[in-house]
N, C-alpha and C positions, 0 to 999 in steps of 0.2 A: 498834086502837082509833082511830087517826088523831089528828091535831092539830086540835082545835076550840077556839077561844076561848070563854070566858075561860081563860087559861092558868094552870096551877099553876107554881110556881117551876121545877120540872124541865122542864115542857113549854116554858116560855119559853126555857130554855137550848137545848133541841133546836131550837126555831124559829129562834133566833139563828144557831145553827150551820148549819142548813139554808140559810138565805138567803146566808150568807157562802160556804159550800161550793159552792152552785149558781153564784153569781157568779164565784168563783175558777175553777171548772171551765170555765165559758164563756170566761173570759179566757184560760185556759191552752189551750183548744182553738183559739181564734182565733190566738194567737201561734204555736202549733205548726203550724197549717195554713199560715200565711204562710211560716214558715221551711222547712217541708218542700217547699212549692211552689217557693220561690226557689232551692232546690238541685236541682230536677228530680226531685221525688218521683215514684215509680211510681203509675200510675193503676190502679184496681181492674180495669178491663176492657181492660187492655193499654196499652202506651205509657207515656210519662212527660210531666210538665209540661215545656214548652219555652218559649223566648222570648229576646229579645235582651238582657234584663237578668238572665240567670241568674247565680247566685253559685257560687263553688267550695266554700263552707263556710257553715255556719249563722252563724258569726261575721261573715263578710263580708255575708251577707244582713241580719243585724241592723244592721250599720254603715249599709248603704244605707237601711234602713227608718228608722232614727233620723235620719240626715242629710236624708232627703227630708221628713220631718215636722217636724224641728227643725233647720233649716240652721245655726244658731249653736251647737248643742250641741258640747261638747268631751269627748272620751273620755279618761278618766283612765288611768293605768298599770294599774289593776285592771279596766278595762273600763267599760262604760256603767253609770251609776247607773240603777236601775229607773225613776226619775222622768224620765229622758231618753227612755225608750222610748215608742213611740206608745201611745195609749190603746187597748189590744187589745180592750176591751169594745165599742168602737164599730166596727161593720162598715163604716161609710162610710170610715173611715181605712184599714182593712185593704184594702178594695176599691180605693181610690185608689192605695195603695202597690203592689198587684198590677198595676194598670193602668200605673202609672209604670214598672214593670220589664217591661212588655209580656209578661206571662206568659200562656200559652195557656189557663189555667183562670180568668182574671180575669173574663171575661163571665159564665161559669157561676156563679161565686161571687156576683157582683153580682145575678144573677137569683134565686138561692136566697135571698139576704138580703132581697130585695124581697117575698118571699112572706109575710113575717111582718108583724106589726102594731107592731113596736117593743118587744116584751116585754123585750129586753135593757136598754133604757133604764129601764123601770119596775123591773126587778130590781135594777139598779144604784142607783137611788134608795133602794130599801128596804135594800140592803146598806150604803149610806152611812149610813143612819139607825142601823142596828145597830152599825156600827163607830164612829160619831162621837157619836151621841146628843145633838144640839143642837137648838135651836129651829128653825133653818133646815131641817135635814134632816127634822124632824118635820112641819113645814109642807108640805114637798114630798110626803111620804107621805100626809098628809091630803088634799092636792089630788088626788093620784093616785087615792085611794080615792073621792073625790067623783066624779071623771071616770069611774070604773069602776062607779058605782052602788052603792057600799058605804057604809053608815053611817060617817061620818068623825069622829064624836065619841068614838071609842074610843081605847085605847092604840095608838099608831102601830105597835107591834110586832105587834099582833093583826090589823091591817087586811089585810095580804096573805094571811092564812090564812082569810079569810071568802070566801064565794062572791060573785062579781060579779052584776050584774043578769041575772036569768033564767038563771043558770048553776048546774049541780048540784055543781060542785067549786070549791075555793078559787082565788083569783087566782093564787097561786104555782103551783098544779097546772096551770092554764091556760097560764101562762108556760112551765113545763117542757115541756108538750106541744108548744107552738109551737117552742121551741128544738130539741127532738128532731126535729120535722118539717123544720126548716131544715137541720139537720145531715145529714139523709137526702137533701136536695136538692143539697147542695154537691157539686161534682165530686170524685170520690174516685179 
């Protein structure tokens, strides 16, 4: 039956979970892609990622990523706090870190990310609204909806589930399609 606003209470719960899970999956993909690359992950068509900044372990790769992006961060005895880690949602940060380590897949990664229109930023704004529900995050979602050609006087939760200007599917479906296309372009 699909999710179409206005939402019932149950549909609103599903919509909330959808936005959070899609954002978390994207963030997890980006983190895992970086860590796998930094330890010399195998490429689908043969060979492995290489470069002068290779790490011996995922832990060492994470140390390098954190310290490159936050030079003053201090690792506790239990490891890095998640707030010390780079913003894995942001492909620019991941790209800069791959390039800093001089990894062989850095340029291909950057090219793949440039193919999109920034759907990860819009997704993150909507995810933040769902997670924090405050005036600032609601205003961001309404501005996003206005920019996408969606009526913006509705509940901010419903806005990503409406079709954009001259689009047959919802904004969130467009964003998912874009993220899938980007993932398919990333060197594997």
